Each structure stands twice: as structure tokens, then as C-alpha cells.
Phi, psi and omega in degrees: 000120155081073197237209198072010184007279194300320183299317185286321179300320177296318180297320178296319178301322180288319186281333189232042182293318185217158182273158177261285178203152179288158177068017173289170178231147181230132184305132178087338177268116183273350184290138176247131180276137172303136192292336192284358183267354184306131179088357180270176183235139179240136178249113185251135177236107193222168170296152179287156182047045183241018173223160173288161183301335182249006182303313185282314181297323178295319178296314178303316180293316184293325182257349185064043183234174172246139180243124169265120188245113178248157186229155176229164185253349181202159174299323177302320181290319175299309185293323180296321182293320182283332174298330179281354184113131181290119179287356179131015177290142178258333182225131169231161189226069181284152174279161195309312181293323178287326176302312180300320181293318178296324177297310182298330180274359179072031181270352186236146176272144171297146179269153172262101186297336180294338178268000181233066180299333180289000171305333180293345179280342186290137176303128184304326181293346180254010176253167177049052181279163180296334181271348174207074181303131178079004182047048180294323186247356190207159172228137178304139179252296174218162175218170179176202183229169167243146182194206182253120169262134181212161178262101182300329179300317181277322182290321177084003178205162177286135179262128178230353185219160175292331179301317178299320181297312182287335182260359188300138181280348179263211184260139176224162177229134174266157177274148178281071178213095188299321181290327179290316179296316178297321181299322178292315183296317181294321180297317178295332183272003181077018181255166176298115184299344179246028183300148171250002185280128184297321182295317179292325175297319179297321180298314180295324176298315179298319181300313182294319178295319180290336179250024182251015184290339183264006183279120177268337178197157166254102194277132176286064177065032173229028180301326180297329178288322177296323176296313186292330179277354182079017179280330179230142178271334177223146176220147172269110187212175175287142185307310184296326180299319180285324178296328172298316177301314179302312181296320178297316180299319180298335182270353185249116180303323185280355181282116182252006180273149175249095182272141182219159178231137182222141165269110185301154188293338179285350182104175181201205187247138170254151180216156170231128169270141193228140174277126182221163177246118182286151172304136181089008175305138179283331184220069183298331179294314178290331177296317178298319179296323180294319179300316177299317179298316180296333180271006169297140183304314182291318180296315181296319179298317180301319180296311181297320181292326181282318186272345181063036168250167186282140184273137171270004186265099182296327180293327175298315182294311183298330181276358181073026184270345176276134181308127187301323179296321176292316182298328183267003183270117180296342177286336179263317181236081183299150173287178183302316181297314181296320179301321179295340184258009176260148180231152171267137169282126186239150176264125182289153174234168180100201184230157175281176183295334178263016170090005179279154177295118185296321181297312181296319178298312182295317179301319180296317183297314181290320180299313182294318181294321180296319177296320177295324177296314179302317179292319184295322184259356177069030178243153177209000000 
């Protein structure tokens, strides 16, 4: 999700090494930083390439603070690190299913909504979700879909279905996200994409092994790079990652590929990445200020326009700050029919019939099946 990592991190380091002064102003940003944070430090742990080039440096300037910006490549990496004890991160950005799991494990602090007035800018449909009712622990950061990115030049036809993806005679890459891949397989089999039933998971496992002969890799969130390099003709990826590749190709005269992104007709996955404050945060006060800053219409629009992910900020949309080409792209802002065919991957709660923790049992079931799939198709 949300990549080109090292280059942008280096850019952030150059642009945002030190703060200037609190109460500075930046054109277009209406947000004012509380004065008491000048000279302090914020530690952010986020996906790579998930901010605009000036998002971090502008916050440093407006608040007179320093931001340490670290990145991770998967939700599993984020969760595993916090399970070991928070080393001092103030902001993390988990995806919805991981968010629910982290809440259940007690890894996140409740938010003080009085410190986040820009919560009023968020689209109502993205608040009070099933994975965080009342937004007790989170605020939406970006949202989008997962689907198929493909090289039309190599594939030779328009791709509209998951069936084409699984039956393709060339090379494909799956994303290293077991719940997402299983959700698609289960959906195609007419089963609950969020099942906890071992028998149904086993059916999906068999389906994926039988249809995994064309898989060259299970990519740790860099499938879009494999697509761009020509290593894979189709990839299962995040919407914005593929749209970034499309935009890059358009800027390079020598690029002769026709890259496309599609939400398949069988449906796919919707996701929301969320800003949260982990237990053990060193500066929760400044973390609240950062969340409110991100929800400023101009700041939020700049992030969405740069990353090519969908904005949760209705105020940004209403003010005409989202790039029109992006706003009119159904891959980014799906229509009503497409929205009805999207599902969230959810983390179960409660206990099994014999009293075991259902979340832990389900994670083990999917994890074991995923390992068997990797062995069965010979991909890693």
C-alpha cells in the first residue's frame, strides 16, 4: 500500500529536518497548531509513500516541532512490532482489520475527540464503522479498494474479472496479505469472505493452490513495482499503488506499456487506513494535533492527490480540492453499484464453542492455510 518508500522518506528527511517556529502560516492551510507544542518531537510510524512531499515539513513548521518518520511494509509488521512493546511511536496507521485486532489486544489508546475538531470534515459514511464503533480509537486517513493492476499491452485484452486473473496464462503476483487473498477466493466460491470456519478456509485454500500455477511471487506490498518492471503482467494490489504506476508511465516518454487498474465484476475489497495513538506513545498530545492537522481540507487533499488514494475528507471534496481526474475515476471513487459489491476484511471477536479466543484461533487457521498455499504453489 502506498509505496516508492525510500525515495520519499529521503525527501521528507531533507524537507523536514527541523522545525522553524510555532504559529507559522502556510498558504491554503487553515489549521492552527496549539502553541504549547513548540520544541517537541512527534514519532510517526506509517506506510511508505503515504504523505505528500510537504505534509511532514509543513506540520513541523506550523507547530515548531520535529517529526521522526518511520515506515513499515505490512500490517503484520506494524502489529508485531507493537506487540513487543511500543518503542515510542505516537502515531500509527493500521488498516481496518488490523485496527480491530489491535483494539482487542489493548494496543491502542482512546482518542479525545475534543482535540480533533476537524473530525467534522470526515465523510459520515466512513465514521462509526463496524471495526471501531464511535471512532473511539481511530480517525480515517485514506481509503480505497484492492483489485487487479495489469499491463494491457502484454495481456492483450481488457481484464474485468478475477476469473481472468486466476486463469491467465502469463505471470501474476499476489499480495502478501493472506486475509485479502482468502477473501477474494471465498467470495468467488460463494462463501463468506470473513468466515472463521475451518472447512470453508480449507475449501478456499484448495482453490488458491489449484489456481496458483501462474504466480511468480507473493509480493510484500511491492507488486506494483513488479508490474512496472515487466516481471508480472497482472498483480493483486492496492488501487493507489497501481494508479501511481500509471501516472509514472504517463510521464516517461520511453514507457510503451498501457497499465490499468480494475475492480473486478465479482467484487473486491474496500479498506480504510486509520490514524491511531498506540499505548506507550511518548507524546499523545502532539499526536492528537497531528491527527487534526491531517484532517484539514488542504492537507488531506494534498495527500490524496499525491498518493492517488481516495480521500475520506468530505470537506476536501466539497471545496474542489481533489484533482478532478482522480475524483471522476471509478477506481478511486466507485459508483453505488460497485460500492455494494465491496467488502471489508474484518477481525472476528468473541470465543469459539469450546471457549477459545476466536480472533486468535481464526488468525492461526488462516496463517496455517496461507503457509500451505505458499508451499503448494512454490511462491514466496
